[in-house]
N, C-alpha and C positions, 0 to 999 in steps of 0.2 A: 527637727532631725527625728528621727526613729530612735525611741530610747528615752527621749525626755518626757518624762510624765507628770501628770497632775492628778492626784487622787482626789476624787469628790467622795462624798459620804456613799457607803457601799448600798447597793439595791439589792433587796429590801434593806431597810434598817433592822435592827434588833426587835423592835416592838412589832412590827408589821412580819417579821420571819416567824416570832413565836404565833402571832394569829395564822399564818399561813400553814403552821406545823401542825395544827388542829386537823387539818384537812387534808394535807398533801404528804406523800411520802418521798418526793424528792422537790428541792427547791433550788433553781440557779440563783447564784449570787454573783453580783458583778461590779465593776468599778470601770470608770471612764479613763481612758488614756489619751494624752493629746499627743498627735502626731502631725508632721507635715508632708512626709514623703507616702509613697504607697505602702501600707504596711505588709502586704502580700510577699514583699521581698525579703521579709525577715524568715520565711520558709527556709532560705538559702542557709541559715546557719541552725537547724533545727535538724536532730537526727531523724532517721527513720523509725516507724512509719510516720509520713506526713500526708496531709490531705489539704484541698482547697474545693469549696464547694460554692458557687457564685450564681445567684438568680436574680435578675431584674434589678440589680443594684445592691443587694444584700449579699455579703461574703461571710461564710464562716471557715475558719482555717486554723491550722495549727499541727501539733504532734499528738498522734494517737496513742491510746493506752496499750492495745493489743491488736492482733491480727487474727481473723477467723477466715481462713483460706478453704474453699470446697473444691476438690480435684475430682478429677473422672475417676469413677469406681468406687468413691467414698459413699459410705452407706448413709450418712446423714445428708438430709437435703437442706438446701438454702431456704427454700420456702417453709420448711417446718420450723427452722430457726427464726425467722421474720413473723411467723404466725404469732409467736409469744409476744413480740412487742407490739403488733398490730392490734393485740387484744386490749392495749392501753391499762394492763394491770397496775402499772406504776402512775400516779397521778400528779404531775407538776401543775403548778397554776399556768394558765394559757396566757402568758405575757411576752413570750419570745416565739419568734418564727423556729427556732429549733431549741429544745431543753435536754440536749445530750441523748445518746443512745448510739446509732452506728451510722457510719457513712461509707459508702463504697457501691458495687455494681453487682447485678445480675448480668451475665452474659447471656447471648442468645441460646447458647448450648444448655444452659441451666434448665430450659423447659423440657428437654428431651426425657428424662426420667419420668417427669409428671405426665408427658403426653403418650408416652409408651413407644417412643422412637430411640432407635439404636444410635450410638454414638457413632459419628461420621469420623472416617479417617482419610488421608492424614490430617494431623492439627499441628501445622508449622509453627504457629505462635505459641502455643503450648502453656498459656496462662491459665490458672485457676478458673472454673466456669462460674464461680461467684466468689467476691471477696469483699469483706467487710472490716472496718477498722472501729474499734470500741473508743467512745469520745466522751468524757465527762469533762473535760477542760478545753476550751477553745477560745479564739477571738472572733468576735462579731464585728464586723464595718457595715453600718447602714447609715445613709444620708449624712455622710461626712463624718461620723462619730464612731470611734472605735473603743470597744469595750472588752476586757478580760473578763471570763465567764467561767466559772466553777459551779458544777452540778452536783450538790450535796445530798446523799441520803439522809433522811430524818429518822432518829431513834428516840428514846423516852429521856434523852437528855440534851434539849434543844439549843440551849445557851451554849453548852459546849460545843455542839455541831456547828453553830453559828461562828464560834470564834475560831474552829478549824477552818472554816470556809474562807473566811476573811484573810487567815494566813495563806491559804492557796491561792487565793485571787492576788494578795499582796507579792508573792513570789513570781506572778507573770507580768507585773506592770513594767517592768524593763525590758522591751522587746530585744531579742538578738540583734547584733549589728549585722546587716546583710553582708555578706562575701561576695567577692567579684566572681560572676559566672563567665564560663567560657563560652563565646559565641559558637552556635552550631556549625559546622562545616558538611556540606553536602558531598557524599561520597558512596562508592559500592553498591550502585543502584541495582535493582532487580525486580521484576513482576512475575506473578504466579500465573497471569493470563495475557498474553500477547494481544495486539488488536485484532488480527485475523482470527484467532479463537474466540475472542469476546463476540465478534459479529456472528459466529456460528452458534455462541451460546444464545444470543438474542433471538436467532432465527429458531432455535429448538424450543424456546419458551414460546414463540408465536405459535409453533406446530401444536404445542400442547393445548394452547388457547383454542385454536381452530378445531382441535379435536373435542373441545369441549370439557376437557380435564379441569381446567381453571379459568378463571377471568383474568387474572393479573399475577406477575411474580416480579419481586424485586431480585434482578441479578447482579452479582457484585464481582469485583475482582479486587487485587491487592497489590499495592507498591511497596518496596521495602528498600530501606538504606541503612548505612551505619548509625547507630544511635550516639548521640552527643548527651550532655547532660539534660535529663527530661525536664528539670524545673526551668531551665534557661529556654527549652523549646516551648514549654506553657506559657512563660511570660511573654514570648514573642507572640504566640498565637492568640492570646486574650487580647493583645494590642492590634494585631492584624485583623482578626475577625470576632470583635466583641458580638456575643449573641445572648438569647435569654439564659441559656445554660452554659455555664463554664466550670470545667471539673478537672480536678489533677488528684492522683492518688499514687505514692511512691512508696513501695516497701522492698528494699534490697535492690537487685537488678530488675524488678519488675514495676512497670508504671502503666497508668491509664489515663489520658488525659484528652480533653476535647473542648469544642466550643460548637453546641448544638443549638439549632433554632426550635427544637421540637419538644414540648411537654409530653411525656407518656403517661403520667397519672399523678395527681394530685389529691390527697386524702387529710381532710381537716375536720375532726368530729364525724358527723355522719356526712358532710359533704363531699363530693366526688367530682373530679373534672378532668378532661382529657382534652388535648388540643392537637387532632390530626393534621399533619402537614404531609401533602402530596401533590404533584405538579410543580413544573420547576421552569425559570426562565433565568439566565443570567442577568446581572446588573449591566446597564448600558454604559459606554464610556463618556456620554455627554447626556444631559437631561432630556433632550429630544430623543436620542436611542432607547434610553430608561424608559420613557413613556411608551414608546412604540413596542418595545418588549412586554410592557406591562399589560398593553392591549392585546397583544397576541395571547398573553397568558389567560387573560379574562375571557376572551371569544374563543379559544381553542376547544373545539368539540371532544378532543382525544383527550387534552388535559383535564377537563371538566369531567369528562367520564371516568377518567383514572382516579381523580380525587372522590367523585361521588362514591365508587364502588368500595373504596376502602372506608369512606365515613360510614357506609352502611354497616359494614363489617364491625366496626367499633361501636356504632350505636346499638347493633345487637347484642353485643357484649354487655354494654351498660345496661340494657333493658331486662337481662337475664338475672342481674342481681340488684339493681337498682330500682327505686321509684322515683316517681317526679322527673323523670328524663326529659331533657329539653336539649334542642340544638341552639345554642345561645347566638352563636355565628356560623355562616355558612359560606364556603367559598369567597373568603374575603383576601385579597392580596396582602400579604406582608412583605415588608422589604428588609433584607440584611445586607451586610456589607458587600457579600459577593453574588447572593441569590434574592431573587423574589420568588414566593410560594403562594400557592392556594392553601389557605389555613381555615379550618372551622373549629368549633369549641363545642363540647357537650358537658353538661352538667347533669347531676342527679343526687338523689339520697339514698344510702345504703347502711344496713346495720351488721353486713357482712363484709368488710373491708379486704379480708383475706381472700374471700371467694372472688370477690372483684379483681384483686391482684393477679390470681391463678387463671381467670378466664380472659384477662386482657393481655397477658405476657406470653410471647413478645407482641409488640404493637403489629397489627396488621399492615401498618404504613411500611414496614421494613420487610415483610414477610410477602404478603399478597391477599388474594381472595380466590375462593375460600381459604382461610388461613392455613389450617391443617394441611390440605391437599397442596397448598402453594409451598409449605415447607418440606413437603415430600419431593416436589419437583425440583426445588432448588438444591436439595441433596443430590439428585441425580445429574444435575447440569453443572454445577459449581465442582470445581475438583477437589477443593479442601474444605475442612470444617470452619464455620464462621468464629467458633470461639466466643469471645467476648464482643466482638463487632454485631450491632443492631440490638443489643440487650439494653440495659437502662442502667443510669447512674445517679445516685442521690442520697437521700437519708430516710431512715425510720427513726422517729424519736421517742423518748420514753412517754409521751402522751399520747402514743399510738398513731401519731400522723406521718404521713410520707409525702415525699416530694421527689420525683425522679424525671429527667429528661432522657431521652434516647441518645444511645452512644452511635452517632454518626458525627461527620466532620472530626474524626479521632484519629489519635495516634496511639498505637499499642506498642509497648516496649518490653523486650524480654531478652536479657543476656546479650546486649550490644547490639540488638537490631531493632529498629523502629518500623512498624508495619501501619500503612496508610489504607484502611479498606474502603472502597467506595462502590455505590451500587445506582442503578437506575430501575424505574419501575416500567416493566415491560406490558404492554396491551396489544391488541391485535392491530392496532394502526401504528406501532412503533416502527420507526426507520432505523436498522441497526447501526448506521454511521451517526446519527444524531444521537442515540443513546449512548453510544461509546463517548463522544465528545461530553456528554453530561458528566460521565464518570470523571473524565479529566477534569472538567471545571470545578468538581466537588473534591478533588484533591489539591487544588491549588493554595488555599490558605495553609494548609498543613505542610506541604512541600516548602512554600517559603518561610514558614516557621522553622523547617529542619534546614533551612540554609540554602535553598535552592535560589539560582540568580536568574534573571531573564532569558540568557542563553539556554540555560538547562531546561527551563520551563518550555521554550520552542520544541524540543526534542522529545521531551516527556510527553507533550500532547499526540505523540505517533507511535509511542512504543507499545 
């Protein structure tokens, strides 16, 4: 049962801590907790702000220490805030995937001041364009092991600091008992763009492409429903659609959650990596259909061209800041529960992590090519501000490391409404009906998590 614990020796022990304290200004101290159930459910009994960030089998979650929200018109930039963390001024030992720092998101619109673009109106979702939680104590689940972690600053009395750290960890060793969550109920549906209007938007994007203004643009629409408990929705979503990136943040009546297939950027030391995802087919209902759709994806000139132009955009951004840039994988089919995509992987070495973040954000894969012009065209075609959608969610830790996934397959919640934004990449060969269908397929997991049933899904495909 959750809450039954067995304390092993603290890691590190006192002697190792004292050795580490000579070199490092912050040190994670942890202890193992024995659990039989999924510990993420303990979030249900924690007070806001709470978070979870799960990547490829490693989860960090818990209650945060504070909230830093960046609203429109605010003078301070979230990029300036992150630059200090990315400089790695604090140096924990590199023994954990996350060593304390901040967890949160950079919304798509956070790039506007940096790019000299005006704020777009209206913004019906009205979430902060960036929001980060301060995290120095958290739970980490990896390879079936759960640990309580406290990241302690070191001063000139390391023995006292260590004793305080072990007390902090001990206080975390009994996980709160999960409360029963209310199952989501699907109701009060609306869309910001109906089908007929979306088809016109696709044709407008194709017209801009034929005129030579852009090569590609990702055009989105948004479905909205009444919001239930965001955590209950997240726990359903991570089960329905497990993806490399699972993320959840709730602060008051605001929440951002999702199950994203796409890595935006990973920075660890001087190593940098991005895994652009572009071009899509749904999963088949049988092995034979699934294989047929995979072959369609592999052989489609349209899909390969769509992916290649976005890969070139991301590659150019890496080359502007990094050395030893390589395309480690190119146009590989990767399968996820609802989709199969073409995925590539870029790596490089950089001594300027902040510049790489700035030049890469937002990802071209969710804007278009060339990126800046595509963003301008999106502003002209889409009726509303994107806000958080198409930004990135993840962490920047005290080691100056960063790991962020793109905010797609996401649900944005504010003031009792849940918003499901979805988009499709438009190129010259795009068929409007097919692109509309793709946006619906990209909403399915989120709508199911919000409580939609099979009957509701049928009419949602045509609204």
